[in-house]
N, C-alpha and C positions, 0 to 999 in steps of 0.2 A: 714401562717405557715403550714408546711406539716402535714399530719395526721399521719405519721408513726413515732412512738417513739419520742425521742428528736429531736429537729429541726436539719436539716442537717448541718447548720452552726455550731451549738453547737458541733455536733459529730466530725466535721472535725477539730475543734480547738485543737491544742496541748496544754496540760496543762503546762503553763510556770513555774508553781511552782515546778513541779517535772521533767519536761523535757520528760515525758512519755505521750503517747497518751491516750485519754479517751476510752470509749466503742467503739467496732468495728463499722465501718460505714456501714457494710453490714450485712445481716442476716434477718431472718423473722421478720415481724412486730409483737411485742408481743401482741398488742391489738386484732389481728385477729388470734392468735395462741393459741391453748389449753394451759391452765396454766401448766399442767404437762409437756408438751413439752418444754415450756419456761424454767422451772426449769432444765429439762434434758440438754437443750442446754447450760445452765450456769453451769452445772456440780455440782448440789447440790441436796441432798435428802430433800424434803420439810418437812419430819418428824424429821430429825436430824439436819439440817442446816449444815453450813460449819464447818470443823474442825478448831481448833485454829491455827494450823500451816499453813493451807491453806489460812485462812483469813489474816494472817500476810504476807504470800507470795504475795497475791493479793494486799494488801495495799502498799507493796514496789513497785510492778509492776505498778499499776494504780495511785498511789499517794494518798494523803489524800483527803477526801471528802469535799474540801473547794473550794470556787469560787476563780478564779484567781484574784489577786490584783496587783496593781503596786508595784514594788520593793520599799522599804523604801528609802526616800530621805536622802542622807548622811548629817551628821551634817554640814560639810563645805559648802554644797550647800545651806542649810537653812540659814546659816549665810550670805553667799554672796548675797542671794536673798534680804536681807534687804537693800543692797546698790544699788539695781537696780531701781533707780528713777532719772529722769532728774534733779530734784532739788539737789539731793545728788551729782550728777556729777558736778553741778555748784559750790557747796561748796568745792568739792575736787580741782577744778581748782583754786578757791580762795586761798586754802591752798598752792598750788604750787607757785602761784604768790607771796604770802606773804613770803614764804621761800626764793624765788629767790631774792626778794627785800631786805630781811634781810641779805642774803649772800652778795649781791653786796654792801650793806652799811657797811660791815665789820663784821657782825655776833656778834655784841656786845649785851650782856644780853641774854634774852630769846625771841624767836619769839612768842610773846604773841598772836598776831592775829592768827597765824597758829595753835597754841596749843588750843585756845578756839574753833575755828571752828571745829577742829578735834574731840574735846570732844563732841561737839554737834552731829556730825555725828555718833559717837560711841554710844551716849546715845539713839539716834533714833533707831539704829540697835538693841540694847539690848531690848528696849521696844517692838519693833515689834516681835522679836524672842520669848521673854517670853510669850507674849499674844497669839501668834499663837500656841505655845507649850501647853499652858493651854487648848486651844480649842481642840487640838489633843488628849490630855489626857481625856477630857470630852467625846469625841466621842469613844475613846477606852474603857472607862468605860461602856458606853452604849452597846458596842459590847459584853463585857464580861457578862453583865446582860442577854443577849439574847442567850448565848451559849446553845445549846441543846444537849440532850442525847437520845438514842434510845434503845428499848428493842429488842434483836435479839435472835435467836435460834442457839447456837453453841455447837457442841459436844452433841447434844440432850438435852441441858439445856438452860433455859432462862437466859440471861445476859444483864445488862445495860452497854452500851458502849457509848463513846462520838460519836456524829453524824459524826464527822470528820474522824472516823475510820471505817465507813461503807464501804463495798466493793461490787462489783457486785456478785450476788449469795447469799448474806446474806438474811436470812429469817426474815423479820420484823414482830414483834408481835404488833398489833395495838389495842389501847383501847381509851376510851373517854378521851379527854384532851391531848393526845399525839401529839407532833409535828412530822410531817413526815420528816425524815432526808434525804431521797433520792427518786428518781423516782423508782417506783416498780410496778410490775404486780401482781394483787391480785390473791391469790390462793383460799381463801374462805372468806366468809363474813357472819356476822349476824347483820342485821339491821344497817349496816355501813354507816354513813353519814360523809362527809368530807367538812369542810369549806374551799373553794378555792378562797375566795374573794381576798386574797393577790396576787393570780396569774391571775385569770380571771376577777376579779371585780364583780362576781356574788355574791349577798348578801345571797342567800339561800344556806344552806348546801346541797350538792349533794349526793343522794343515790347511793351507789356503788354496783356492782354486778360482781362476778368473771367470768361470762360466756364470752366466746370469742365473739367479735363483728363480724358482717357479712361483714363489709367493713371498711376501714380506716375512721376515724372520726376526726373532729376538736377537739382542745384541750379540750374545755368545755364539749364535749360529749364522752370523753374516760372514760366510766363508770367502766372499769375494771383496771384502773390505779390510783395510788396515786402519788402525786408529792411533791418534796422537797419544803419546805417553807409553806405547807398547814397544817391544823390541823384536828384531829379527833373530830367531834362534837358529835357523838353518835355511839353506837354499838362497835363491835369488828371485827377483821379480821387478816389475815396473807397474806403477800405478799413477792415476791422475788425481790430483788433489781436488776434493769436493767440498771440504769444509776447513776453515781455519779459525783460530782464536776461540771466541765464545760459541761459534757455530759447530764445534766439535763435540763428540760425546764427553770428553773431559770437561769441556766448557759447560755442558748441561749439568754435570755433577757440581762444578764450581758454583753454578747458579743457585743450587740448593743451599749453599752456605749462607746466602743472604737472608734466608728465612729463619736462621737460628740466632739466638741472642745469648751473649756471654753473661753469666751471672758472677757476682762477687764471690770470692773464695770463702770457705767457712771461717778462716782466720779473719779476713776483712770484715765479715759480718759480726763476728764476736767482738773484735776490737772496737768496731763502731758502737756496739752496745755498751761496752765498758766506758768508752769516751762519753757517750750520752749520760750514763749513770754518774760518771765523775762530774760532768758539767752540772747536772741537777744538784748533786751533793755539794759542790762548791758554792753554788748560788744560795742554797738553803742555809748552809752553815754560815756563810759570810753575812747574809741578811740577818739571821737570828742573832749572831754575835754582835753585829753592829747595833741592832735595835736594843738588845739587852744592855750592852755597854753604855749606849747613849742614855738609857733610862736610869740605870743604876748610878752612873756617875753624873747625872743631871747635866749633860753636855749642852752648852748654849752658845759659845763663841765660835767664830769661823775656824780658829786654830784647832779647837777641840774637835770640830767636825772633820777637819782634814786628818787629824790623828786617828779618829774612828774609821775614816775611809781607808787610811793606810793599813789599819788593822785588818779590814776586810780584804785588802789586796794581799796582805801577808798570809791570811788563811787560804786565799785562792792559790797563791804560789805554793803554799804548803801542801795543798790537796792535789795539785796537778803535777804529775811526774814529767817535768819539762824535757828530760832527756829521753823519754820513752820513744818518740818517733824516730829520733836519730839512732838509738840503740837497736830498735827493731829493724831499721833499714840496714844497719851494719851487720847484724846477725844473719838476716836473710841473704845479704850479699856474700857473706862468708860461706853460707850454705850453698849458694849458687856456684861459687868458685870451687868448693869441694866436689860438687856434683859434676862440674865441667871436667875436673881432673879424672872423674870416673866415666867420662864420655857421655854425659847428659847435659845438653845445653838448654837452660831454662830461659824462656822469653820474658816472663814476668816474675818478680820477686815472690809474690804471695803464692804462686803456683807450687813452690817448694813445699809449703805446709800442706797444701791440698792433697798432695800425694800421700802424706802421712795419714790423712783421714780416709783414704780410699778403702771402701769395703768390697768393691768388685773391680777386677781387672778384666775387661773384655778385649780379647786380642784376636787379630787376624792370624791365620795359620801359616800360609805360604810365605816363607822368607822371614817370618817373625818367630814363630814357635818351631818351625822346621828350617832346615838348612837350604831349602830349594836346590838340593843336590840329589838327583835321583840315584838310588843305590840298589844294586841287585842283592837281595837278601837270601834268596833260595834258588837252587837249580834242581829240577826234578827230571829224572831220566828213567829209562826202562829198568835200571838196576837199583833205583832208590833215590834218595834226596841228599843234597849237600847244602849245609848252611855256611854262608860266607860272613866272616866277621869284618868289622871295620865299616865306617860310614863315610859318606861324602866322596870327594874326588882325590883324596890322598890314598894312593894304592897300597895301603898297609892292611893286612888281614890274612886269614888263613881259611882253609876249607875244613869243615868239621861235619861229622855225622854222629848224632847221638851225643854231642858234646866232646867227642874225641876226634883226633886227626883222621882223615880218610885213609884207610888201608886197603880197601877193595879196589884192585887194579881196574876192573871193568867199570865201576862207578866213576873212578877218577878219570879214566879215558873218555867216558861219555860226557862228563862235565867239561873237560877241556875242549871237546868238539863243539859243545853248545856255546861256550863263551868265545871260542875261536871263530865259529861261524857267525855269531852275532857281531863280532868285531870286524869281520870282513864285509858283511852287508851293512855298511856303516859309513856315514859322511862326517862324523865328528872327529875332533882331534883332542888329544890329551898331552899337555906340555908341562914341563917343569922349568920355572924361571926363578933363579935365585932362591931355590929351596921351596918355592910355592908352586903347587899344582893348579893348573887352570885348564878349563875346557873351552873349546871353540866348536859351536854347533849345538845340536839338540841334546839336552841333558839326559834323555832316556838312552840315546845311542852312546853317549859318553859313558854311561853306566857299564856297558859291556867292556869298554876299553879298560876301565878301572878294575873290574872284576877279573879280567884276563891276567892282570898283573899279580893277582893273588894266588894263581895256580902256576907253579914253576914250570917253565918250558913252553907255556902257551904262546907267549909273545914271539919266541924264536920260530915257532911253526908258522904263525901268522905272517912273519916277515918273508917267508919263502914264496908267498902268493903275490901275483901281480894282477891288479884289476884290469879288465878288458872292456867291460860294458856294464850297463845298469838299466833296470826297469824301475823307475822311481815309485815311491809310495803314493797312493791316493786314498782318499777316504772311502771310495767305492770298492777298491781292491783290498784294502786293509792289509797290505803287505808290500814289501820291496824285495828286489832280487839283484844280485850282482854276479857278474861272470869273472872268473879268475883263471890264471894259468900257473901251474906249478912246474917249473923247469926240471926239478929233480925226478919227477915222475912223467914228464912230457905229457901231462894230462890237463884237460880243461874241466871246469866244473862250475856250477852255480850254487849260490847260497841264498836261501829265501828266509826272510824274517817277517813275522807279522802276527795277526790274531791267531791263537792256537786252533780255534775251531775251523777257521778258514784254511789254515795250513794243513790240518789233518785230512781235509777233503782232497788235498792234492798229493797225499802220500799213500804209497802202497807197501812200503817197507819201513823197518825201524832198526836203529842202531842199538845193538846189545853187546857191550864190550867192544871187541875188535871185529865182531861179526855183524853182518846185515841179514836180518830174517824177515819173514812176512809179517805185515801189520794185520794181525787177525782181529776179528770183531772184539774179542776179549781184551786184547792189548789196546785197541782203539778206545774202548769204554773206560779202561783204566787211565789212559792219558787224559780223557775228558774229565774224569773224576779228580785227577790231580789238579787240573785247571780250576775246577770248582772249589777245591780245598784252598788254593792260593787266593782266589777271589774272595772267599769267605773271610780270609784273614786280612782283607782290605789291601791286598797286593795287586798291582797292575801286572798283567801277564802278557808275555810275548813268547811265541814259539819259534824254533829254528829248525830248518830242514836243509837238505842239500842233494845234489846229484852229480855224479862224475860222468864224463864222456870223453872219448878220444877226439871226436870232431863235432863241430856244430852242425845241426841239421840245415841251417842256412847261415848267411853272413851276418844277420842282425839278431840280437837278443830281444825277444819280445815275450808277451804273456804265454804264447804257445809253448815256450820252453819250460814253463813252471808246471811240470807234470812228472809223474813217476818219481816223486821225491822220497828221500829217506828221512824219516822223522828222527830228530835228535833229542828233543826235550823242550821244556818250558822253563822260563825264569820268572820269579816273583820280584817285582820292583816296588820300592817305596821311597817317598821323599822323607828322609829320616828326621826325627825330631832333633833339635839342638840338644846336645847332652847337658849343657848348663841350664836349659829351659826346665827340664824335669826337676832339677835341684831347686830352681827358683820357684816353680809351682808348689813344691813341698814346703818351702819356706813361707810362701804366701799363705798357704793353708794353715800353717802353724800360727801365723799372725792373725788368723780369723778372716783372711781375705779370700773371697771366692774368685776362682779363675774361670772365665767363660771363653770358649773358642768359637769364633764366627768366621766362616769360610765359604767360598764359592765352590768348593770341591764336592766330590761325591759323598753322600751320607756315610757309607760304610768306611770309606777312607778317613773321613773326619772322626768317626767314632773310634777307629783303631788308633789314630794318632793321639786322641784325647786320653785313651786308656794308657797308652805307653807313657804319656807325660804325667799321669796321675791326676788329670783333671776330673775324670769320672771313673767309676768302678766297672767291673766286668758286667757286660750285658746292657750297659746304658746305650740309649739310641740318640741319633741326631734328628732334630726337627728341621724340616726344610722351609725355604722361603715361601713356597706354595702353601704350606700348612699355616704359616704365620699370616698370610694374606687373608685367610678365611676367618680370622679371629677378630672379635671386637676388643675394645680397650680393656675391659675386665678380664676377658679370656687371655689376652696377651700378658697381662700382669700375673695371672695364675701360672702361665707357662714359664715366664722368666724366673719365677721363684724356684722352680724345680729343675728346669732343663739347663744344661751347661754346654751343650754342643749344638751349633746351628750350621747347616750345610745348604748349598745351592741358594744362597741369599742374594738379594739385590741390594743396592745402596740404600734404598728406602727401608728395607727390612732392618739393616744395621742401625739406622737412625731410630726406628721404632723400638728396637730392643733397648737401646740406651735410654730413650725417653721413658719406657715402661719401668726400667730399673730405678731411674730417678724418682718416678712417681711412687715407687714402692719404698722410698726413703733411703735409697742407697747412694753413696758417693762413688761415682763411676770414673775409673781411669780406662781410656780406650787407646789401645796401641794399634798401629797399622802402618803400611807403607804405600798402598795403592791409592789411586784417585778415588776408587770406590769407597775408601775408608774416610775420606775427608769430611763429609757432612756429620758422620758420627763422632769424629774427633772434635769437631767444633761444638757439638751439642754436649759432649761429655764434660764432667767437672774438670778433668785434666786430660787433654788429648796429647798423645805421645807419638810423634812421627819418627820414622826411620831416616837417618841422615844419609846413608849410602844409597839404598834402593828407593827411598821415599821420593815421591814426585813433588814438584813445586807446589801444587795445590795442597797436598797433605801437610807440608811444612808450614804453609801459610795458615792453615786451619788449626794447627796444634799449638799447645802452650809449652811443650817441651820437645826437644829433638834428641834422639839417641844417635850419637856420632858413630857408634860401632854396630848399629842394627842388632844389638844383643838383647833378647828378652830378659835375660838375667839382670841387666842393668836397671830395668824398671823396678825390680824388687829391691836392689841396692838403693835406688832412689827413694823407695817407700821407707826403708829403714832410716835413711838420712832425713826424710821429711818428718818421721816420728821423733827422731832425736831433736830436730830443730823445734818441733812443737813442745816437747818436754822442756827444752831449754828456754823457750819463750815463757812457759808457765813459771819456770824458776825465777827469771828476772822480773816477771810481773809480780810474783809473790814477794820478791825482795823489794821492788820499788814501791809497790802499793802499801805493804806493811810499814815500810820506812816512812812513807808519806803520811800514813795514818798516825804514826808516832809523832810527826811534826804537828799534824792537826790537833791531836789530843793534847800535845804540849801547849800550843797556843790557846786553844779553846778552854781547857781546864785551868791554864795559867791565868787567863783573864777572869774567869768565873770565880776562881779561888785565890785571887791575887792577895787578898787580905789574910787568908789563912796561912799562906806560906811566906808571908813577910814582904811580898813585892810592893804592896801599897805603901808601907812605912819606909821603904828604902828609896822612894822617889817622890818628888813633888809634882810630877806630871799628872795630868788628869787621868790618862790611861797609860798603864805600864804593861808592856808585853814581855814575856819570858825570853823570846828570841826575836832578833831583828830580821827584817825582810832580807837583807843582804846575807845574813847567816843562813837563812833557809834556802836561798838560791845557791849558796856555796854547797850546802849538803846535797841538794838535788842534782846540780850540774857537775860537781867534781867528785865529792866523796861517794855518791851513789853510782855514778856512771861507770867508773872503773870496774867494781865488782859485778855490776849488771852485764857489762860487756864480756867479762870473763865467764860468767855463767852462760852467756850465749854460745860459747864454744866448749861448754863442759862436756867431757867424755860421757859415754853411755854408762849411767850408774846402774840401772836395771836392764834386763833383757826386754827391749821395747817390742821385739817381734813375738814375745810370749803372751801378749795381751790382744784382745779383740779391738777392732777399729773403733774410734771414738764415734758414738752415735750422733746423728745430726741434732738431736734434742739436747745433747750435753754441751754446756757452755764451757768456754776456756777457763772461766773462773766459776767453779760450782759452789754449792752451799758450804761444803767442808772447807774449801779454800778461802771463802769470804770470812768464815768464822775464825780461821787461823790468822788472816790478815788483820782483822779487827782486834783480836785478842792480843796479838804481838804488838800492834800499834798502841793499844791501851797500856800495856806493860811499859813500852818505851816512854810514853808520855808521863806515866807515874814516876818512873825512876829518874827521869830528867828533872821533873819538878821537885822530887825529893832531894836530889842533889843540890838544886838551887836553894832549897829550904835549909839544908845542912849548913851552907856557908853564909846565909843571911842572918843578921842579928835577931830578927823577930821570927815569927812563924811557929811551926810545930817543934822544930829542933833549933836551939839557939846556936847562932854562929857569930863570926866577928869580921867577916869580909865585906867589901863594898859590893854594890849592885853589879858593877862591871866584872868583878872577879867571879861572883856567884853565877852571873849569866854566862860567862865564858866556861865555867865548870859544867853548867847544865848543857851548853852547846857541845862541849867536848864529850860529855857522857852520851849524848844522843848520837854523835858521830861514831863513837866506839861501839855503842849498842847496835848500830846499823852494820858495822863491820862484823860483829859477832853474828848478826842476823844473816849475813851472806852465807855462812856455813849451814845455818838452819834451813835456808831456802832451797838448798840443792835437792831436797826431797820433802814430800808431804809427810811421810811416815818413817823413812830411814834415818837413823841416828846421824848427827853431824860428825860423829867420831868414826863413821864407816868410810874407809878409804879417803881420809881427809887431805892426803897429799897428791891425789890423782890429777888435780888441776893446778899446774904450776902458774898459769895465768891468774888464777884467783888469788893465790898467795902474793903474786907480784902486785896485784891491785890493792890488796889489804895493806901491804907494806907501803905502797905509794900513798894510800889514804892516810896512814899514820904520819908519814913524813910531812905531807901537805898540812894536816891538821896541826902538827907541832909548829910548822912555819906560821900558820895563821895566828896561833896563840902567842908565839914568842918573837916574831920579826916585827920591829917597830912600825914600819910604814904599812904593813898588812894589818896591824892592830888598829891603825887609824881608819883604814878602809872598811874593816869588818866589825869595828866596835868591840874588840877583845882586849883582855889584859893578861899579863904573864901569870902562870901558875907554878907553884913550887912542887917538889916531888910528892908531898903529902896529898896535894890536890889531885895530881895525876893518878896516884894509887887509888884514891877514893873513887875517882871517875871510872877507872878500869874495873874496880870491884862492883860498882853499881851497874855498869854496862853489861857485865857478864851474867846478870840476872836474866837477861833475855835468852841467853843460851840454855841456862838451866830450866827456865820455865818451858821452853819449847821441847826440851828433851822429855820432860814429864808428860807434856801434851802428846808427843809422838808415841810414847810408851802406852798411853791410854788408847790411842787410835789403833796401834798394832794389836792390842788385846781385843779390841772391839771387832777388828777385821778377822782375827783368828776365830772368834766365836761365831761370826756370821758365815765363815767358810765351813 
């Protein structure tokens, strides 16, 4: 990225929202230009701000301070998108064929087949549209929650305006807790620190200074600028807006998103392949059967041709699971709702399954894997070291040494003085509101306040001091000092906090217990060694010192008073990992999912956090963005295969890492909250944004948003995605094997019509074992209930105990296809055998009419499919394993039985579906024949389990 102002790409982009250009692409770099000159160039008086009329004019000229977004998709396009599926195309073709056959036949009555299939297609479209609209509304609500306002100086008065109305030349008035609404050049500051983690990935708040830089600098080192999307952590300041909308650094990153293309999810690709295969299968079977039937039966009249065409339609209807699109939409929608209850908002239905396929989770560190709550972990003084338990801003914890409570009075006194002194030289605040602890100000300073609560008596002593003056922190001084008065001792004093090496240079004595002794060369060396030890443990270090005096040397506290100090000790500070994140990382590893941490933080800090979380083992190192920049494509792929921690990375590095992982065959889930994460989120197979701290750009780029900003939620979502994928396989196994049973019944019934007595039972040229309406009934009613129930089946096996599904593995593999075909063949054979049993001719002599025999075959096929529902819950686990764990499945089975009984026995339904009543003997034969599917599959599963055991 260039060092001059907003990125060149961002400045050159035309704001498509307004049609007007952003900030000028030429002109002096504001970072190396005097602040007063920058304001003059922008035509504004820093003490009065823009006039209202001028601000309105510039708003019209430059457009609103909003990042460019894609134009809203028209309603008609959203609706049409629901029909863009190969399976839907297949069903629409079936509708056309049905209507054509109905027309050729004379158009008598209603075209039931065409009406029912059309209803299914429309139902699927409505379900998909409604669910995706709900997701869009949820995302829009999150965007409204994060809408920001800014305080500006206009007409000489302070005003709060929406951040979208900021214009170039506006004078921003900045204070603690404010969100920065635009890129701006600082005019003046007072201890101003800005949290830029959302833009640069740097977890520490950056101290700002209004002085011009000597030369252009990288983004993270532009200390006289503030940027859109960051926040004020401490202090105050004023700045003149230099860039808005797409002319900001945030805009330059948003621009990168246009270069990435979203791909279809693995599930969408698989189902498209299944749909194509089904389409080809349907056409081949229908054509072969129609040709063979026409030749064998010597078809010559138009009526006979229509009969053959209807047979082809029947086979097409039998082969295509009409309910599949609707069932898939419903199951995914249920999964989305379950995940929403677990604080995960999914923007696209198919993204749910993609999570289950993830083999890598690449995560930002700050605020995602860590709490973004700086915590003092250790205090090192002359008498030893104290470990403080507890993390974050909740002041619960205790002081330990060697794992035991501190009993050394001298060490305890020194630790109290260190934490007390750090709490006095402090501008942060710690408050409890309704049982929740919150900080206001710099997180590092707040860490002292929290730690002071953990040592009894420290806060009471702090309360005795009254602040009188301050020498603020600057990056050059690397320290701050505050002056205090203690009435009980009628004494003044200063407390200095800062970089330990700088502080030690100002000290000549050291606190040891309650005494003050000379800071000898040996003690000074030991203090520096303590600092090195803490730094090696990836802890940020701050030293504390003080000096007492009865009177000030002069009336004003300044740097000259920072002398002859008494060294108290040093603290080690860390941004602690989220406790649930370590558990989530371990669960991900158990599931064969690799976790990668990508951060803008220091390499040693990144490595330490990664070790604490279990992402890497002891001694693993972090690779920096600079190192990545020096690699070619092959070298980068080699690195990403081995390295799991990346530090000091730029947005482009994150994108490159994700691309390299995908090129290596990985399914990548990328989590993050900052603007700098957005391009990688969009490039990833599943981008997951943080809902609370996540920026607007990040949420726009993501496919899923975590409402609780909890990394552990991502692993819960992975589990849910895997369960959904398993359930999709279950109902696919069920629907396709059932449909193969129908195809086998019709195909073999026509080919062997004479052998089973069908030909002798009717005078028609072509006799079919099942009517088209009966097949539709099976597909749409009998099949749909159990399939839906399997879509919400509880976790049968431990889905997190297996490795992620490889990209090369299809949703229906060879073993599953063999099971589908074998079960379908058994269904077809037992259905035809049942028909044969009741017909007068054929292999087995019967005495019933064609209507009764066909109804018995129809019923046997329905009952066989209901038995098959239990088979389909697992590829290898017995149907008798936990058979009652899914009450919805039992409800669907019972409903299917009731409906089938109604179709067979209710008179007006008999007319509609061509059925006849059955007596008890018929029903018992149908039940016994249908159960053969269950017993056959139990034997098949037993063989498969034995084969798997031998392979293991």
